[in-house]
C-alpha positions as CSV (number, residue, x, y, z in Angstrom):
1,M,10.7,-22.4,-47.7
2,K,10.0,-23.2,-43.6
3,R,13.5,-24.7,-41.8
4,Q,13.0,-28.1,-40.3
5,T,13.1,-27.7,-36.3
6,T,14.0,-30.8,-34.4
7,P,11.4,-31.4,-31.2
8,Q,12.8,-31.1,-28.3
9,S,13.8,-33.8,-26.0
10,E,11.8,-34.1,-23.1
11,S,14.6,-33.3,-20.7
12,Q,14.9,-30.1,-23.0
13,L,11.9,-29.0,-22.4
14,Q,12.2,-29.6,-19.1
15,H,14.6,-27.3,-18.3
16,S,12.8,-24.4,-20.6
17,C,9.8,-24.6,-18.2
18,L,11.8,-24.3,-15.3
19,E,14.1,-21.7,-16.5
20,W,10.4,-19.3,-17.4
21,F,9.0,-21.1,-13.8
22,R,12.7,-19.1,-12.4
23,L,12.0,-16.1,-14.2
24,Q,8.4,-15.8,-13.6
25,Y,7.9,-16.5,-9.9
26,P,11.5,-15.7,-8.5
27,S,9.9,-15.7,-4.5
28,L,8.9,-19.2,-5.7
29,S,11.5,-20.7,-7.5
30,M,13.0,-22.9,-4.3
31,M,9.3,-24.8,-4.4
32,M,9.1,-26.5,-7.3
33,F,12.2,-29.0,-7.9
34,A,13.0,-31.8,-10.7
35,V,12.5,-35.1,-8.9
36,P,15.6,-37.3,-10.5
37,N,14.0,-40.8,-11.7
38,G,14.3,-40.7,-15.1
39,G,17.2,-41.8,-17.2
40,K,19.5,-45.5,-17.1
41,R,21.4,-46.0,-14.6
42,D,23.7,-49.2,-14.1
43,T,22.4,-52.0,-11.0
44,K,24.6,-50.2,-8.7
45,T,23.3,-47.0,-9.0
46,G,19.7,-48.3,-9.2
47,A,20.0,-50.1,-6.0
48,Q,21.5,-47.2,-4.4
49,M,18.4,-45.0,-5.3
50,K,15.8,-48.0,-4.3
51,Y,18.0,-47.8,-1.0
52,E,17.4,-44.2,-0.3
53,G,14.1,-43.8,-0.8
54,C,13.3,-43.1,-5.0
55,I,9.7,-44.8,-6.0
56,R,9.1,-45.1,-9.3
57,G,6.7,-43.2,-11.7
58,V,7.2,-40.1,-9.2
59,A,6.1,-36.8,-11.4
60,D,8.9,-35.3,-12.9
61,L,8.1,-31.8,-11.0
62,I,6.9,-30.3,-8.0
63,L,5.7,-27.6,-6.5
64,L,5.5,-28.0,-3.2
65,I,2.9,-24.9,-2.7
66,P,-0.7,-25.8,-1.3
67,K,-3.2,-24.0,-3.2
68,K,-7.2,-24.5,-4.2
69,G,-7.3,-27.0,-2.1
70,Y,-4.4,-28.6,-3.9
71,A,-1.6,-29.9,-1.1
72,S,0.8,-29.7,-4.6
73,L,1.2,-29.4,-8.0
74,C,2.7,-32.5,-9.3
75,I,4.1,-32.3,-12.9
76,E,5.1,-35.1,-15.5
77,M,6.7,-33.6,-18.4
78,K,6.0,-35.5,-21.5
79,T,6.9,-34.8,-25.9
80,P,4.0,-34.7,-27.7
81,K,4.3,-38.3,-28.8
82,G,4.7,-39.0,-24.8
83,V,3.2,-41.8,-23.2
84,Q,3.0,-42.1,-18.9
85,S,4.3,-45.7,-18.2
86,E,1.9,-47.7,-15.3
87,H,4.2,-46.7,-12.9
88,Q,3.9,-43.5,-13.9
89,R,-0.4,-43.6,-13.5
90,T,-0.3,-45.5,-10.9
91,W,2.0,-42.7,-9.0
92,Q,-0.5,-40.3,-10.1
93,R,-3.9,-42.5,-8.7
94,E,-2.1,-41.9,-5.5
95,A,-0.9,-38.5,-5.8
96,E,-4.3,-37.7,-6.8
97,K,-6.0,-39.4,-3.7
98,Y,-3.8,-37.4,-1.5
99,R,-5.2,-33.9,-3.0
100,N,-2.3,-33.3,-5.0
101,R,-2.9,-32.2,-8.4
102,Y,-1.9,-33.7,-11.3
103,V,-1.0,-32.8,-15.2
104,V,0.9,-33.6,-17.9
105,C,2.7,-31.2,-19.7
106,R,3.5,-31.8,-23.7
107,S,4.7,-27.3,-24.1
108,L,6.1,-25.0,-22.8
109,E,2.8,-23.3,-23.5
110,Q,0.9,-25.9,-21.5
111,F,3.7,-25.8,-19.2
112,I,2.8,-22.0,-17.9
113,N,-1.1,-22.3,-18.5
114,E,-0.5,-25.2,-15.7
115,V,1.7,-22.9,-13.7
116,N,-0.8,-19.9,-14.1
117,T,-3.9,-21.6,-13.3
118,Y,-2.5,-23.4,-10.1
119,L,-1.2,-20.4,-9.0
120,R,-3.9,-17.4,-9.7
């Protein structure tokens, strides 16, 4: 009998991806960072974040290394059934317009493939 496993949340998936990246590319570990735009916040915290410059729809992870004609690699993490919001699609178009590579990753394997392809 196969054991049923609970699918990873987007947060758990992102953590696994960052953990792999930092082990695989320790010299670049400070150049990949999370953008803390997600999650539920109270009105005051949301207003403070907007005041400080947060922009809706920004990718979850950014690898700030120019490669292959791109300025950076922007990674939106999604569960297998997750869907980009309209704000995320708008931000994607803007990022791509300025020569940033933008990908949506739904698994650790997909993340590994995208990062390795970008960096090699």
